[in-house]
C-alpha positions in Angstrom: 102.9 132.3 81.3 100.3 134.7 82.4 101.9 137.5 84.8 99.5 135.6 88.2 101.3 132.3 87.2 105.7 133.4 87.0 104.3 135.9 90.7 102.7 132.1 92.6 105.7 130.3 91.1 108.5 132.9 92.5 106.5 133.8 95.7 106.5 129.5 96.2 110.0 129.3 95.3 110.9 132.1 97.6 108.8 130.8 100.4 110.7 127.6 100.5 114.0 129.5 100.8 113.1 130.7 103.9 111.6 127.7 105.3 115.0 126.2 104.4 116.7 129.6 106.2 115.0 129.1 108.9 114.8 125.1 109.8 119.2 126.3 109.7 118.9 128.5 112.5 116.9 126.9 114.4 118.7 123.4 114.4 121.6 125.5 115.6 121.9 124.6 119.6 119.2 123.8 121.7 116.5 126.6 122.1 114.7 125.7 125.1 112.0 128.4 127.1 111.7 128.4 131.0 107.7 127.1 130.0 108.9 123.5 128.5 110.0 122.6 132.2 107.7 120.8 134.3 106.9 122.6 138.1 109.3 121.2 140.4 107.5 119.7 142.6 104.4 118.5 140.5 105.4 115.8 137.4 104.2 116.7 134.4 101.8 113.7 134.1 100.5 114.3 136.9 99.4 118.1 136.4 96.2 117.0 134.0 95.1 114.9 136.3 91.2 116.1 137.8 91.3 114.7 141.4 92.8 117.9 143.6 95.8 117.2 145.2 97.1 118.2 148.6 100.3 121.3 148.2 103.2 119.5 149.1 106.4 121.4 150.8 108.8 122.3 147.2 110.9 119.5 146.7 115.0 121.1 147.4 116.8 121.9 144.4 120.1 121.2 145.9 122.0 120.6 149.2 123.9 123.8 150.1 126.8 121.8 150.2 126.9 120.4 146.6 127.4 124.5 145.7 131.1 125.4 145.2 132.1 129.2 146.6 132.9 131.1 143.1 130.6 128.2 141.8 127.7 127.4 140.8 125.4 124.1 139.5 123.0 124.3 136.2 119.7 122.2 136.4 118.4 121.9 133.4 115.4 120.1 134.4 113.9 123.0 136.1 116.2 125.2 133.6 117.2 127.5 136.7 121.1 127.5 137.9 122.3 128.2 141.3 125.2 130.0 142.2 127.3 131.1 145.8 129.8 133.7 144.7 131.2 133.9 148.1 130.7 131.5 151.2 126.6 132.0 152.1 125.8 133.9 149.6 122.9 131.5 147.3 122.0 133.0 144.2 120.1 131.9 141.8 118.5 132.9 138.2 117.0 131.4 134.5 119.1 128.8 132.9 117.6 130.1 129.4 120.6 132.7 127.9 118.7 135.6 127.1 120.7 135.7 123.2 119.1 132.5 121.7 117.2 130.1 124.4 119.8 127.9 124.3 120.2 126.2 128.3 123.8 127.3 129.9 125.6 124.2 130.7 128.5 124.7 132.7 129.4 127.4 135.9 133.4 127.8 135.7 135.6 130.9 136.5 133.0 132.7 138.1 130.9 132.8 134.9 127.7 131.4 133.8 128.4 129.9 130.1 126.3 129.6 127.6 127.6 126.8 124.8 125.5 127.7 122.0 127.0 131.2 121.0 129.2 131.8 123.5 127.1 134.0 126.0 129.0 134.5 129.7 126.9 135.6 132.9 128.5 136.8 136.4 127.8 134.8 138.6 127.0 137.4 141.2 123.9 138.9 139.8 123.5 137.6 136.1 124.7 140.4 134.2 126.4 139.9 130.4 130.1 139.7 130.6 130.8 138.4 127.4 128.5 138.8 124.4 126.6 138.2 122.4 123.9 137.9 124.4 122.0 141.2 125.1 119.6 141.0 128.1 121.4 139.6 131.9 120.0 136.7 133.1 116.7 136.2 135.1 116.7 136.4 138.9 114.7 133.7 140.5 114.1 133.7 144.1 115.3 130.4 146.1 115.6 130.0 150.2 118.4 128.5 152.3 116.8 126.3 155.1 118.0 123.3 156.8 121.2 123.4 154.1 118.7 122.7 152.1 118.0 125.2 149.1 114.2 125.1 147.2 112.9 127.6 144.8 110.5 130.5 146.5 
């Protein structure tokens, strides 16, 4: 066997090991991106239509009464989490964890919780209260009007 053939075989075997390692890492949790969510006022299958569309009012995420004081709710399809730290003060953040891209799952005990690796974020400002997440959740703009919460 020549040096070139040995080198090719060793690189091929190393590449297979790397591929197996990356596949194992990728299968842990459910990584998502904000870009994977369809806009809330336009279904994904209509986005490619050539006909011009009238711009419609954004659909409400929820009624304000659906978000409990000191808690919140995750809107998985929109990749948004809405919280109400104190009565009448609503906040919204990306529901995509800054650690590994998983979607946060619950809001309990005044924290937004990621199921993949245990990161926790404050319902007040999205800051990390328990890692391994390295950065806070990105704040999103919402409006509350007529008892309805909408993305701004």
